[in-house]
Every structure is written in C-alpha cells, then in structure tokens.
The first five atom37 places (N, CA, C, CB, O) and aatype in JSON, in Angstrom:
{
  "aatype": [20, 20, 20, 20, 20, 20, 20, 20, 20, 20, 20, 20, 20, 20, 20, 20, 20, 20, 20, 20, 20, 20, 20, 20, 20, 20, 20, 20, 20, 20, 20, 20, 20, 20, 20, 20, 20, 20, 20, 20, 20, 20, 20, 20, 20, 20, 20, 20, 20, 20, 20, 20, 20, 20, 20, 20, 20, 20],
  "atom_mask": [
    [1, 1, 1, 1, 1],
    [1, 1, 1, 1, 1],
    [1, 1, 1, 1, 1],
    [1, 1, 1, 1, 1],
    [1, 1, 1, 1, 1],
    [1, 1, 1, 1, 1],
    [1, 1, 1, 1, 1],
    [1, 1, 1, 1, 1],
    [1, 1, 1, 1, 1],
    [1, 1, 1, 1, 1],
    [1, 1, 1, 1, 1],
    [1, 1, 1, 1, 1],
    [1, 1, 1, 1, 1],
    [1, 1, 1, 1, 1],
    [1, 1, 1, 1, 1],
    [1, 1, 1, 1, 1],
    [1, 1, 1, 1, 1],
    [1, 1, 1, 1, 1],
    [1, 1, 1, 1, 1],
    [1, 1, 1, 1, 1],
    [1, 1, 1, 1, 1],
    [1, 1, 1, 1, 1],
    [1, 1, 1, 1, 1],
    [1, 1, 1, 1, 1],
    [1, 1, 1, 1, 1],
    [1, 1, 1, 1, 1],
    [1, 1, 1, 1, 1],
    [1, 1, 1, 1, 1],
    [1, 1, 1, 1, 1],
    [1, 1, 1, 1, 1],
    [1, 1, 1, 1, 1],
    [1, 1, 1, 1, 1],
    [1, 1, 1, 1, 1],
    [1, 1, 1, 1, 1],
    [1, 1, 1, 1, 1],
    [1, 1, 1, 1, 1],
    [1, 1, 1, 1, 1],
    [1, 1, 1, 1, 1],
    [1, 1, 1, 1, 1],
    [1, 1, 1, 1, 1],
    [1, 1, 1, 1, 1],
    [1, 1, 1, 1, 1],
    [1, 1, 1, 1, 1],
    [1, 1, 1, 1, 1],
    [1, 1, 1, 1, 1],
    [1, 1, 1, 1, 1],
    [1, 1, 1, 1, 1],
    [1, 1, 1, 1, 1],
    [1, 1, 1, 1, 1],
    [1, 1, 1, 1, 1],
    [1, 1, 1, 1, 1],
    [1, 1, 1, 1, 1],
    [1, 1, 1, 1, 1],
    [1, 1, 1, 1, 1],
    [1, 1, 1, 1, 1],
    [1, 1, 1, 1, 1],
    [1, 1, 1, 1, 1],
    [1, 1, 1, 1, 1]
  ],
  "atom_positions": [
    [[-21.21, -33.01, 17.24], [-19.88, -33.51, 16.95], [-19.5, -33.26, 15.49], [-19.79, -34.98, 17.27], [-18.36, -32.92, 15.19]],
    [[-20.45, -33.43, 14.6], [-20.19, -33.21, 13.18], [-19.9, -31.73, 12.92], [-21.4, -33.68, 12.33], [-19.07, -31.39, 12.08]],
    [[-20.59, -30.86, 13.65], [-20.36, -29.43, 13.47], [-18.94, -29.05, 13.91], [-21.4, -28.61, 14.26], [-18.32, -28.16, 13.33]],
    [[-18.45, -29.72, 14.94], [-17.1, -29.46, 15.43], [-16.07, -29.83, 14.35], [-16.83, -30.26, 16.72], [-15.14, -29.06, 14.09]],
    [[-16.25, -31.0, 13.73], [-15.32, -31.41, 12.68], [-15.44, -30.52, 11.45], [-15.58, -32.87, 12.31], [-14.44, -30.25, 10.79]],
    [[-16.64, -30.07, 11.14], [-16.83, -29.17, 10.0], [-16.12, -27.84, 10.26], [-18.33, -28.92, 9.73], [-15.51, -27.28, 9.35]],
    [[-16.18, -27.35, 11.49], [-15.48, -26.1, 11.84], [-13.98, -26.29, 11.77], [-15.89, -25.64, 13.25], [-13.27, -25.38, 11.33]],
    [[-13.48, -27.44, 12.19], [-12.04, -27.72, 12.1], [-11.59, -27.77, 10.64], [-11.71, -29.04, 12.8], [-10.54, -27.23, 10.3]],
    [[-12.36, -28.41, 9.8], [-12.01, -28.5, 8.38], [-12.02, -27.12, 7.75], [-12.99, -29.45, 7.64], [-11.13, -26.8, 6.96]],
    [[-13.0, -26.3, 8.08], [-13.05, -24.94, 7.56], [-11.83, -24.13, 7.98], [-14.33, -24.24, 8.03], [-11.28, -23.37, 7.18]],
    [[-11.4, -24.29, 9.23], [-10.24, -23.54, 9.7], [-8.96, -24.03, 9.02], [-10.11, -23.65, 11.22], [-8.07, -23.23, 8.75]],
    [[-8.86, -25.33, 8.75], [-7.68, -25.85, 8.07], [-7.63, -25.44, 6.61], [-7.64, -27.36, 8.18], [-6.55, -25.25, 6.05]],
    [[-8.76, -25.31, 5.98], [-8.81, -24.94, 4.57], [-8.63, -23.45, 4.35], [-10.1, -25.38, 3.97], [-8.48, -23.02, 3.21]],
    [[-8.64, -22.67, 5.41], [-8.39, -21.24, 5.31], [-9.56, -20.46, 4.75], [-7.19, -21.0, 4.46], [-9.37, -19.55, 3.95]],
    [[-10.73, -20.79, 5.14], [-11.91, -20.09, 4.64], [-12.23, -18.84, 5.44], [-13.08, -21.01, 4.64], [-13.24, -18.18, 5.19]],
    [[-11.4, -18.52, 6.39], [-11.6, -17.31, 7.18], [-10.85, -16.17, 6.51], [-11.13, -17.52, 8.67], [-9.61, -16.17, 6.51]],
    [[-11.55, -15.22, 5.94], [-10.95, -14.13, 5.17], [-11.04, -12.8, 5.91], [-11.62, -14.02, 3.82], [-11.22, -11.76, 5.27]],
    [[-10.91, -12.81, 7.21], [-11.13, -11.61, 8.0], [-10.1, -10.53, 7.72], [-11.13, -11.94, 9.46], [-10.46, -9.36, 7.64]],
    [[-8.83, -10.88, 7.58], [-7.78, -9.88, 7.42], [-7.39, -9.63, 5.98], [-6.58, -10.28, 8.18], [-6.46, -8.86, 5.72]],
    [[-8.05, -10.24, 5.04], [-7.67, -10.15, 3.64], [-7.8, -8.72, 3.11], [-8.52, -11.09, 2.8], [-6.91, -8.25, 2.41]],
    [[-8.88, -8.03, 3.43], [-9.09, -6.67, 2.93], [-8.04, -5.72, 3.43], [-10.46, -6.17, 3.33], [-7.56, -4.87, 2.68]],
    [[-7.66, -5.85, 4.7], [-6.65, -4.97, 5.29], [-5.3, -5.16, 4.6], [-6.52, -5.24, 6.79], [-4.59, -4.19, 4.34]],
    [[-4.95, -6.39, 4.31], [-3.68, -6.68, 3.64], [-3.69, -6.1, 2.23], [-3.41, -8.2, 3.6], [-2.68, -5.55, 1.78]],
    [[-4.8, -6.22, 1.53], [-4.89, -5.67, 0.18], [-4.73, -4.15, 0.19], [-6.23, -6.06, -0.47], [-4.02, -3.6, -0.65]],
    [[-5.38, -3.47, 1.13], [-5.22, -2.01, 1.24], [-3.79, -1.63, 1.58], [-6.18, -1.45, 2.29], [-3.27, -0.65, 1.05]],
    [[-3.15, -2.4, 2.44], [-1.76, -2.12, 2.8], [-0.85, -2.27, 1.59], [-1.3, -3.04, 3.93], [0.08, -1.48, 1.4]],
    [[-1.09, -3.28, 0.77], [-0.27, -3.47, -0.44], [-0.48, -2.33, -1.43], [-0.6, -4.8, -1.1], [0.47, -1.88, -2.07]],
    [[-1.71, -1.86, -1.56], [-1.98, -0.74, -2.47], [-1.29, 0.52, -1.98], [-3.5, -0.5, -2.6], [-0.68, 1.24, -2.78]],
    [[-1.37, 0.79, -0.68], [-0.71, 1.97, -0.12], [0.81, 1.88, -0.31], [-1.06, 2.13, 1.37], [1.45, 2.88, -0.63]],
    [[1.38, 0.7, -0.11], [2.82, 0.53, -0.3], [3.2, 0.76, -1.76], [3.26, -0.88, 0.15], [4.22, 1.39, -2.03]],
    [[2.4, 0.27, -2.69], [2.68, 0.47, -4.11], [2.61, 1.95, -4.47], [1.71, -0.33, -4.96], [3.45, 2.44, -5.22]],
    [[1.61, 2.66, -3.96], [1.49, 4.09, -4.23], [2.69, 4.84, -3.65], [0.17, 4.64, -3.63], [3.2, 5.76, -4.28]],
    [[3.15, 4.46, -2.47], [4.3, 5.11, -1.86], [5.57, 4.89, -2.69], [4.52, 4.58, -0.43], [6.36, 5.82, -2.86]],
    [[5.75, 3.69, -3.21], [6.93, 3.41, -4.04], [6.87, 4.22, -5.33], [7.02, 1.9, -4.36], [7.89, 4.75, -5.77]],
    [[5.7, 4.31, -5.95], [5.55, 5.08, -7.19], [5.81, 6.55, -6.93], [4.14, 4.88, -7.79], [6.48, 7.21, -7.73]],
    [[5.3, 7.09, -5.82], [5.54, 8.5, -5.49], [7.02, 8.77, -5.24], [4.72, 8.89, -4.25], [7.55, 9.78, -5.69]],
    [[7.68, 7.87, -4.54], [9.11, 8.05, -4.27], [9.9, 8.01, -5.58], [9.63, 6.96, -3.31], [10.83, 8.8, -5.76]],
    [[9.55, 7.11, -6.48], [10.25, 7.04, -7.76], [10.0, 8.29, -8.59], [9.8, 5.8, -8.54], [10.92, 8.8, -9.24]],
    [[8.77, 8.79, -8.57], [8.46, 10.0, -9.34], [9.2, 11.21, -8.79], [6.94, 10.26, -9.34], [9.73, 12.01, -9.55]],
    [[9.24, 11.35, -7.48], [9.94, 12.48, -6.87], [11.44, 12.4, -7.12], [9.67, 12.53, -5.38], [12.08, 13.43, -7.32]],
    [[12.0, 11.21, -7.11], [13.42, 11.04, -7.4], [13.72, 11.41, -8.84], [13.86, 9.6, -7.11], [14.73, 12.06, -9.13]],
    [[12.84, 11.0, -9.75], [13.03, 11.3, -11.16], [12.89, 12.78, -11.45], [12.05, 10.52, -12.0], [13.64, 13.33, -12.26]],
    [[11.96, 13.43, -10.8], [11.68, 14.85, -11.06], [12.4, 15.8, -10.11], [10.21, 15.09, -10.97], [12.04, 16.97, -10.01]],
    [[13.4, 15.31, -9.42], [14.07, 16.1, -8.39], [14.64, 17.4, -8.94], [15.17, 15.28, -7.75], [14.49, 18.44, -8.31]],
    [[15.29, 17.36, -10.09], [15.87, 18.57, -10.66], [14.83, 19.6, -11.01], [16.69, 18.24, -11.88], [15.01, 20.79, -10.76]],
    [[13.72, 19.16, -11.6], [12.65, 20.09, -11.97], [12.01, 20.71, -10.73], [11.59, 19.37, -12.79], [11.69, 21.9, -10.72]],
    [[11.83, 19.92, -9.7], [11.23, 20.43, -8.47], [12.15, 21.46, -7.81], [10.93, 19.27, -7.49], [11.69, 22.49, -7.32]],
    [[13.45, 21.16, -7.8], [14.41, 22.12, -7.24], [14.36, 23.44, -8.01], [15.85, 21.54, -7.28], [14.45, 24.51, -7.41]],
    [[14.23, 23.36, -9.32], [14.14, 24.57, -10.14], [12.92, 25.4, -9.84], [14.15, 24.22, -11.58], [12.99, 26.62, -9.79]],
    [[11.79, 24.74, -9.65], [10.55, 25.44, -9.33], [10.68, 26.17, -7.99], [9.36, 24.46, -9.3], [10.29, 27.33, -7.87]],
    [[11.22, 25.49, -6.98], [11.37, 26.12, -5.68], [12.4, 27.24, -5.72], [11.76, 25.09, -4.63], [12.26, 28.24, -5.02]],
    [[13.43, 27.09, -6.55], [14.41, 28.16, -6.69], [13.77, 29.4, -7.33], [15.61, 27.67, -7.54], [14.05, 30.53, -6.92]],
    [[12.91, 29.18, -8.32], [12.2, 30.3, -8.94], [11.27, 31.0, -7.95], [11.4, 29.81, -10.13], [11.17, 32.23, -7.93]],
    [[10.59, 30.2, -7.14], [9.69, 30.77, -6.13], [10.49, 31.58, -5.11], [8.89, 29.65, -5.43], [10.11, 32.68, -4.72]],
    [[11.62, 31.0, -4.68], [12.46, 31.71, -3.71], [13.03, 32.99, -4.29], [13.6, 30.81, -3.24], [13.15, 33.99, -3.6]],
    [[13.39, 32.96, -5.57], [13.9, 34.16, -6.2], [12.83, 35.24, -6.35], [14.49, 33.82, -7.56], [13.13, 36.43, -6.27]],
    [[11.6, 34.83, -6.57], [10.5, 35.8, -6.72], [10.16, 36.46, -5.39], [9.25, 35.11, -7.28], [9.73, 37.61, -5.35]],
    [[10.36, 35.73, -4.31], [10.04, 36.3, -3.0], [11.11, 37.24, -2.57], [9.85, 35.2, -1.95], [11.03, 37.82, -1.48]]
  ]
}
C-alpha cells in the first residue's frame, strides 16, 4: 500500500522524464530552422547573384 502511494506522489510531482529529451531535440531543430530561414532571407540577393553567374557561365 505504501508503494502505491509513493508511486502516486512520484507521478504527481512529475518525476517521469521520458519525453524530455525528444522535446529538447525538437526545440533545437526548430531553432536551427529559424536561423537558417533568417540567414537565407538576409542573403537572398547574394545567392541570386551566384546562381545568375552560374547560369551565365553555362
């Protein structure tokens, strides 16, 4: 009976960290995606110029 109450207390206190790692990886991936999108938006003119040069060379 005591073990049952101890398990209930553990579940209420949130000591189960099973999904914590997955959430952290998802947040890191989302942050990397936002940084990449911002970098590509900022460098859009330079990237267009590079592809235009490549297209002109071909």
